[in-house]
N, C-alpha and C positions, 0 to 999 in steps of 0.2 A: 249904619248897620241896623239901628233900631228905630222904629217909628216913635213919634212923640205921643204923649198921653192925650187922649181925647176928653177925659174927665179927670178932675183932680181927686186923688185919693187922700184920705186923712193921714195915711202912713205910706211911706215908700221904703222898700228894702232894696238895697243894692248888694247883690251877693251871688253865691254859687247855687247851681242846680245839679243834683246828682241822681243817678239811678242806683239805688242801694240793693245789694244782695246780702241778706242776713242769714247767718248760719248758727244754729243752736248747738251748743256743745256742753258736756257735763262739767268741764272746767277749761280755762284758757290754756293753750299749749305752752310748754316751756320752749326755750330756744332749741331749735333743731328737732322738735317733737311733732309727730303726726297725731292728731286727735280726730276721731270720727264724729261727723255731725249727725244729730238726730232729727234734723228738719231744716228746711230753707224756705225763704220767702223773699219776694221782690217788693220794693217800696220806693217812695219818694224820699230823697235825701238832699244833702247840701245844707250848710248853715243858713244860707240866704233863703232857700225854699222853706226850710223848717220854720224859721222865724216869721216868714210871711204867713204861713198857715196858722201859727200860733196867734198872730195879730187878727187874722180874719175870723178865727174861732171865737175871739172875744167880741165879735160884732163890729169891728172897726174896718172901714173900707181900706183895702191895701193893694198896692201894685208892687210887682217884683221887677226890678231892672237887672237882667242877667243875660246869659247866652247859652245856647245848646248847639249841638252839632246837627248834621243832616242824616243821622242814623235812626234806627227804629226806636231807640230809647227816648229820642226827643219828643215824639208823639205821646209816649207813656207818661213822661214827667209833666208835660204841659196839660194833659188830660187830668192828671192827679191834682195839679194846682187849681185848675178851673173847678173841679169837683169840690174843693175846699173853699171856694169863694175868692180866690186870689186872681187879680187881673194879670194876664200874661201879655198884654199889648206891648210891653217893653222887654219881653224875652226874645231876643234876636236869634236867628238861625245862621250859623257860620258854615258855609260849604267846605267840605273836605276835612272837617274836624268831628270828633266823636263827643257825645255828651259826657259830662263828668260821671265817674263811676266810683263806688265805694264798696268795699267788702267789710261787713260788720260781723264780728264773732262774739256771740253772747253766751256766757256761761250760766249755769243754773241759778247762781246767786243774783243774776241781773247785771253783773259787771261785764264790761266789753272791751274789745280792742278794735280799732278801725284803721284801715289803710285806704287812702283816697288817691285816685288817679284824676287830677283836675281836668276839667273840660275847658272850653274856650272863654272862661271868665276874664282872661287876659285881653279879650277883644273889646271890653267895655271902654268907650272913648270919652274924652273930656266934653265934647260937644253934646253928647247925649245926657251926661250928668247935669251939665248946665241947663239944658233944655227942660229938664224935669224939676229943677230947683231955681237957680239964679234967674233964668230967662222966662220962667213960667208966671203967668198973670196971677195965679192963686196957688202958690206952692203948698205941699203937704205940711201938716203940723209937726210931724216927726219923721226923720230919716234914720235908718238903721244900717250899719255896715259891719262886716266881720273881717277877721284876719285871713280869710280864705280868698279875698280879692287882693290884687297887687297893691303895694303901698302907695303907688301913684294915684290909684282910684280912691283910696282912703283920703289922701290929701285933697283931691278934687272935690270929693263929697263934703269934707269939712269946710273948705273954702266956699263952696256954693251954698251950703246950708247957712253959714254965717251971713252971707250976702242976702239971703232970702228971709232971714229971721226964723228959720226952721230949726227945731231942736235936734241936736246931733247925738245919737246914741252909738257909741263905739264899742263893739264887742271884739276885743283883741284875742280871738281864738281861731287859729293859733297866734302866738305872739310873733309879730313881725316888726321891723324897725319903722318907727313913725316920726315924722317931723314935729318939732315943738309946737308949731302952729296947729297941727292936727290934734295933738293932745289937748291943747288949750280950748278947743271947741267941744270936747267930750263932756256931755251932761246928761247921763253919766258915762264914764268908762266902766264897762262890765267885764270882769275877769274872774276865773275861779282861783282857788288858793295857789295852785301850781303856776298858773299864768301870771298872777300878781307878783310872785317872787321872781320869775324869769324876766318880767318886764322891768322891775326895779334894778335888777342886775344889769340889764341892757342899758338902762338910762344912766345909772351912776356907778356901776361896777361894784357896788357893795353887796354883801350877802343879804338875802332876804328870804329866809325859810319860814313858811307858814305851817305850824303844826297845831295851833289852837286859836281860840277866838281872840285872845290878847294879841297874838302875832298878827292876825288879820286886821285888827283895829290899827295897829302900828303901821302896817304896810299900806292900808287905805289912806291914812293920814299922810304918809310919805308920797303917795301917788298924787294926792291933791297938792302937796307942796311942790311936786315936780311939774305941775301945770294943769292937770285935769280940773274942770269945774266941779265935778262930783264923781264919786267912785262907788261902785258896788262890787264887793268881793263875795262870791258864792262859795259855800262850804259843804255842799252836798247835804247829808243828813244833819249837819251842824247849822244849817240855816244860811244867813248872809249877814255881812257887815256893810253898812253904808256910811260914807263920809261926805258931808256937804259943807265945805268950808272947814273951819277948825273942829267942827263937831263930828264925832263918829259914834255909831251905836250898833248893837247886835240885835238882829231879829231871829227868833228861833224858827226852825223848820216845822211844818205841820206833820202829824203822824202819817206814815205811808207804809204800804206793803209793797216791797220791791220785786218786780218781775223782770224789768229791763230798763237800764238807765240810759239807753241810747237816745240822744236828742233831748235829754232833760234840761240841759243848759240852754238849748235853743228855745225850748218851751218857756223857760223862765224869762229869757231876754225878750222874746216876742211879746209875751204877756205884759211884762213891765212897760215896754214901749207902747202897747195899746192903752194901758192905764194912763200913761203920761199924755197920750193923744186925747184922752177923755178928760184931761184936766186934773188928775190926781197928783198929789205931792209925791216926791221921790220915795218917802217912807211907805205911803199907801201903795204905790206902784210896786214896790219890792214885796209887800205882803201879797198882792195879787199874783206876782210871779212865783212866790213860794207855794201858794195854794194850788196854782195850776200844775207846777212841777210835781207836787205830791201826788197828784192824780195820774200824771203822765207816766211815772215810773211803775205804776201798778199794772200797766198793759204792755204787751209786746209791740215793738216797732217804734218809730219816731213820730213823724207828723200824724200818722193814723191814730196815735194814742193820745193826742192832745185833747183836753177837755173844752167844753163850751164855756161861755161867760157865766151861764146859769149854774153849771156844775162847780166852777171855781168859787162863785159867790156863795154856794151852799157850804163849802169848806170854811170860808171866812165867817159865815153866820154861826156855824156849829162851834167853832173855836171861840167866838165872842160870847156865846151863851153862858150864863152862870151855871156852875156845876155843884 
């Protein structure tokens, strides 16, 4: 279905590609309520595409392994990816299918709700994953996958990454069932506070509600104990908690003016992966992710709002400067 890569990227993202339609509303509708939109815009979306853009914006060579349909949206999303510097040689076209679509409703506070109609991401096959990782002469440094791809693709990616010596970043958004072998390759597992609780309940059946930093630290440690090599739990404006072995710590968020939170988690994950590909520690990579996300939420849209490496570095420098 998908051609093999011709040049080895430093990062490979395996994931979804969507054509987003964003609607601006004064507030999110209640159940059964109609709310009038004050504006609409089209953009690139899908967690895979968003994270690939975030990586490329950090100056790291990145390829996206995914699939689109044979509709007009396919050309739109591929052009958007190329414009952001992402290689689309691995984005296959599936005849008779439509490209993934998402409707994003954004209220004046920047909060949103999203409904996704998946595209042909289910057509990613084992042979293509292996060809980009296990069977490649010079595999990428980092591979990133998300919960928007089928669990079997997550398992293939984890297995192939392990065989290739490639670092495996698992963003379980949304939470889907994963095999223990897949979780054991995650370095890190990246989830937000809601996903962290849902995943723990899925793994051991016990309650795992995250309402503060202490809860997040406890949940991150439990996820490491469940098998993940390392864990990052994002907390929105509360920053992030990372656990690497028995050690867990909290990193504060950077100041931000919020206009639209759409895709902020993808910006964080992609930027973190780019920093890991550049040789940073997990703690340093988490700070890069927090810096980039603090800028992304200040602009409307998802991928189009992501900052460059220089812009994220400026945030890190400002916050490190004595006051």
